N, C-alpha and C positions, 0 to 999 in steps of 0.2 A: 483286564484282558491279559491273558498269559503271554509270556515272551515268545513262545512258539507260534502263537497266532499272528504275531507281528512279523514273522519271518526274519527277525533280527539275528541272523546267525551267519557271520562272515564265513565264507568257504575258502577263501585264499589263505595262504600261510601268513601273509603280512597282516591281514585283517584279524585272524585268530590270535596272533602274537600281540598285536596292539590291544585287542580286547582283554587278553589275559593280563597284560601289564597295567592297563587302566583299572581293571577290577582289583588287582593286588595293591596298586597305589591307593585306590579309594579306601580299601580296608585298612592299610597302614596309616593313611592320613586321618581316617576316622578315629582309630585308636589313639593316635597322637593328639588329635584335637580334644578328645575326651579327657586324656591325662592332663593336657595343658589347661583345659577349662577347670578341671577340679582343683589343680594346684593354684591357679590364679584366683579362683573363686574363694578358696580358703584364705589366701592372702588378702583378698578384698574384704572378706568378712572380719578377719583379724584387725585390719585397719579401722573398720567401722566400729568394732567393739572397743578398741583402744581409745578412739575418739570419744565414744560415749562414756567410757569409764573415766577418762580425763576430765570431762565436763562435770560428772557427778562428784568426783573427789574434790576438784577445785572449787565447786559451788559450795560444798560443805565446809572445807578447810581454808578457803581463801585462794586467791590466784597464786601462781608460782609453779614452776616445774617440779614435779615430784620425782624422786629417784626411781629409775627403772620404768618410768611411764612417760614417754615423750609424745607430744602431739604431732602427728605427721603433717608436714608442710604440704604434701600433695598426695592424692589418692593413688592406689596401685594402678598399673598399666599406663601411666602418664596422663590420667584424666584429671579433672578438676578436683580440688580438695573437698572432702565431705562437708556439706553445708548444714549447719545445725540451726535449731530454733531456740528461742529463749526457754530456759528451764521452767517447768510447770510444777507447782506445789498443789497437791490435791489430797482430799481425805479418802477417796475411794480408789480402787485399783484401776489402772488404765485398760485392763483386759475386759473386753466387751463380750456379751453372750454370743456364742457361736464361733468365736475366733480361736485359732489354733496357736498354742504357745510353741516357741522355738526352744525346746529343752536343751538341745546341743549348745546353742549360743548362751543360754542361761548358765550352764555349767562352766563355760569358758570365761565369761565375764565375772562369775562368782569367784573363780580362782584369782583373777586379776585384782579384784577388790580386796580379797582376803590378804593377798601379798602386800597391799597398801594399808593394811590394818583398818580397813573400812568396815564397820559393822553392817552386817546384812542379815535381816530377819526374813524378809520376803523379797522375791525377785521375779519379775515378769518381763518377757521379751516377746513382742509380736511384730509382724511385718504388715504394712499397709501401703496404700498410696497416699499422697498428700491430700487428694480430694476426699478420701475416706476418713480422714482425721479432722474433726471439727476445729481443734485448737490450731493445727498447722494450716488448714485452709484459711481460717480467719486471719492469721498472721500474713500469709501470702497476699491475700486481697487487700489487707491494710497497707502493706508495703508498696503494692502497685499504686494505690491511691496517693501515697506519699511521694513516690517517684514521679507521678504525673505533675505534682506541684513543685517538688524539689528533686531534680535528677541527679544530685550528688551521690556518689557510690557509698554504700554502707556494707562493709565486709562482714558485719555481724550477722546479717540475714539478707541474702540476695534472693529475690523472688525467682522462681523457675516454673516449669510446667507442673500442673496439678497431677499429672500422671507419673511423676517421679516416685521412685521407691523410697519408702520411709521406714526406718528402724526405730521402734518405740521401746525404750528401756525404762521400766519402772522399778524403783528400789525403796524399800521401807527398812530403816535401820533397826527398829524394835517394834514389837506388837503394839498396836494402838496409835503409833505415831503417823505423821503425814507421809504420803508417797511423794518422792522426788522423781520426776519424769523427764528424761532426756530424749530428744528426737533428732535423729541424724538422717539427712536426705542426700541421696545420690542416685544417679541412673542405675538401672539394673546391670549387673556385671555381664550378663549375656549380651546386652546391647553393645557394651564396650569391646567384648571379645569377638563378636561376630565378624566385624569388618576385617581385622588382621588375619583371622583364620581363613576366611574366604579368599583374601588376597594371596596368602601363602599357598593355599591349595591351587589356585589358578596359575600362579607362577611356576610351581613345581610341575604341574601337568603340562604346561607349555614347553618347558625346557626338557623334561624327561621324555614325554611322548614324542617330541620333535626329534630328540637324539635317537630314540629307539626306531622311529620311522625311517630316519636316514640310514641307520645300520641295516634294517630289514630290507630297505629298497636296494641297497648295494648287494644283498644276498639274493633277493627274489628276482631282480632284473635278469641276471644270467640264467637263473632257474626257469623263468618264464620263456626266455629265448630257447633254452634247451628243450623245454616241453613242446614248443611250437615246432622245433626242428624234428623231434621224434614223431610228432603227429604227421608232419609232411613226409618224413621218411617212410612211415607206415603206408601212406597212399602211393607215393612215387619214389622208390629207393634210388638214391644217386642222382636225382634230378637237378640238384643245386649243390654248390660248394659246401664245405664243412664249416661248422660254427667256430668263430674265433673265441678262444678262452678269455674270460673276463671275470671280474669280481674278486672275492677273497681267494686265497691259495687253495682252499679245499674245493671251492667251486671250479676253479681253473683245472684242477686235477680231474674232477668229474667230467668236465667238458672234453678234456684231452682223452680220457678213457673212452668216452662215447665216440669221439672221432675215430679212434683206433678200431673200435668194434664195428662202426659203420663202414669203414674202409674194407674190413675183412668180409663183412656181409655182402657189400657191393661186388667184391672180387669173386666170391662164391656164386652169386647170382649170375655174373657174367660167364663164369665157367659152366654153370648149368645151362645157360642159353646156347652156348657153343656146343655142348654135348648133346642137347636135345635136337639142335639143327642137324648134327651129324647123324644121330640115330634116325631122325625122320627121313633124311636123304638115303641112308643105307637100307632102310626097310622099304621105302616106297619104290625104289628102283627095281628090286626083284619082284615086287607085287605087280608093277606095270608089265614086266616081262611075262609073269605068270598069266596076266589077263590076256596077253596076245596068244600064248600057247593054248589056252583052253578053246580058242576058236577052231582048233583042229579036231576037237571032240565031236564025233558024229551024233551022239545021243543028245537031242535038244534038251530033254529034261535034266540030264546030268550036267550039261554045259550051263544051263540056267542056275542050277543049284551051286555049281562051282563059282559062277559069277557073283551070286548073292553073298557067298562066303567071303570072296575077295573084297566086295564092297563093305561088308561088315567089318573086316579087318582094317580097311583104309579109314572107315568112319571112326572106329574105335581109336585108331592111331591119331587121327586128327583131334579127337576129344582129349586124349591124354596130353598131347602137345599143347593144345589150347589151354587146358586146365593148369599146366605147368607155367605157361607164359602170361596168364591173366593178371598176375600181380605186377608185371612189368610191360605194359602195353607200349608199343612203338608209335601208334598213331595218337595225335593230340586230341584234346577235347574240342568239339565243334558245336556251335549254336545250331540246334536241330529242333524242328517241329515234331514233337513226339507223336502227336495224333496222326500225322502223315506217315511217319515211320511204321506205326502199328497197322495202319490201314494197308500199306504196301505189303507187309508180311502176310496179312490176312488174305489179300488178293492173290498172292502166290499159291496158297492152298486152294482158294476157290477156283483158280484157273486149272488146277489139277483134279477138280471135282471132289475135293475132300469136304466133309460137312463142318465147315468153320464159319461161324457167324460173328459179325461185328456189331456190338450193341452200342450203348451210349459212349460218345467220344467227345471230350472237351479239347479245345485247342490250347496246347501247352508248349512253350518253347523252353528247352533246357540245354545246358552244356553237357553233351554226351559224346561217347565214342560210338558212332552209329553202327559200325561193323560188329562190334561186340554186342551191342544191344539187340541187333537183328538175330545174332546167334542165340542169345538167351531166350528171345521170344519164340524162335523156331523150336528150341529144345522143349519149352513148356507146352507149346501147341502140339508138337509131335507126341509128347508124353500123354496129353489129354486124348488125342486120337487113338493112340495105341491101347490105352487102358480104359477109356471111357466112351469110345465110339464117335463122339462128337466134341466140339469145342466152341465155347461162347467167350468172346473177347470183348472187354470194355475198358475205357480209360476215363477216370474221374480224378478230380482234385479234392483231397481231404486235408484241410488246413495248409500246412507247409509241405505236403507230400503229394506227388503224383502217383496214383495207384493204378496199376494195370492188373485186371482180374482175368484169369483164364479158368473157366469152369467146365467140368466134364460130367458125364452121367454114369461114371464107373462105380465100382464097389468101394471106393475110398481106401484109406490106409488105417490100420489099427492105431489107436491113439498113442500107444507106447512105442510105436515105430516111426512116427512122423519125422522126428529130428534125425533118426538114423538114415532115413531115406535120402537125405541131402548130403550124405557122406559118399565119397567116391567108391565105386564098385559095390554098391549096395542095391539089392533088388528085393522087392516084397515077395512074400510067399503066402498063399499059393497063387494069387491072381497076378502078381507082378514078378515074373520069373524070366529065365532065359528063353523060354519058348516064344515069348513075344518079341524077342530081339533086344539089342542094346547091351551095353556093358555096365550100366548103372552109373554113368557119368553125366547124363543130361541135367539132372537136378543139381548135382554138385557144381557143374560149370555155370548154370544159371545163377546159383547163389553167389558164386565167386564174382561173377560179372556185376551183380547187384551191389555187392559190398565194395567192388572196385569204384563204383559211382557214388559211394556213401549211402547206399540204401540197404535193403534187406529183402529176403524172400521168405514168405510165410505160407505154409501149407495148413489147410484146415478142412475137415470133413464137413460137408453140407448135409443137414438133416431136415426131414420133413416134420410136419406137426406132431407125428407120433414118435419122433425121436430116431427113426430109422435113417441110415445113411443113404443118401440119394446121389452122391457124387463128391468130387474133390474140388476145392477152390485154391488156386495158387495166386497169391498176392505179391506182385513185384512192385515194391515201394521205392520211389526215388525222391530225393530232396529237391524242392523247387527253388 
């Protein structure tokens, strides 16, 4: 199974750094283990060959230490000394059909014997287990029977497992002479090395990964706090105090820079709110006076036209101010039954005789700003009535989202213009233009309100079986 199918991909900085360090450490430790194994294996084999050569030379020339060829007291790696079997004298070669000769070891022991002036005509070295060698197996079983009767130790031949590694060295000094066969038994080198290497790897991993984890935690903890603060600031600027600098000096400087930037942004937003309030007051006052003055106009049609124009200006001004303030709402989130809120908005249009229908509606309770949500629903329903003659509203739950659908029977929107239609002051052409009223702020305000609640507004054309557009669907999605 591929690694990607297991989804074993840390996404956090700490997880990715730990994975990278662990992978690099595994590679380095693996290379180190291979080099150590090869070096110690060579030392192990050299000790075995020296022991075999010692036994061959002393068997032929008599006991006594020969110059330059000392018998090791202990095997490499701190293990037990190589244990030999009695020398065997035989007329045929110890090499059996199908066995593979160790030519490298043959060359090495040949050089050792030549240095000791030991005549070598033929030389054979093979590797077996004790169980696979009839001579060695018979001696082990014989010694076990002797120990059962007389448990006194015998250093010359200590019985061991039949699975032990056996080095068989056969030498013939001249053609036609008998073969002298030495057998050296010792556990496989890999079995001796495996434990220390595994213990070394585990200890290194524990200390190094632990140290790296502590360092990364010191770095990522203030980084995670800063990320949470930025996310909170994006939803509600200036709602809580600033983040206290912590962690390494670099992280502290980053937090301090963010606090300074956040303070400037909050100050600018406050100045914007003050300015918008002043603009709204200064513009609405003369509009109210103008609304009073048009009452003196005698022509009813002209007076009605002027009143509609003033209402359009006031509505546009309200939309502009609302769009500018939607990012910093003053009213708090309240636990609201969304189905009741949708139903009440639909009833407002039904009371005015507008063709608005309420379809499927599930009971959902969410944390909302009810005033803003009403504004978004009114904009979407009014938009559907203005361009699609009628509106059908429904509320369903899809997974972890509450979805409000507003459908109309209008001409829809060109696919390449759908996203642009949710930008401020954008109207479609030719069906959605200024002749139908509005300043192109309704969809932009509805989208801003949805995003203020952590949701989104999605517009999509609805098509019939033949692919023709039969209306527009607005999906207002909110997290449950």
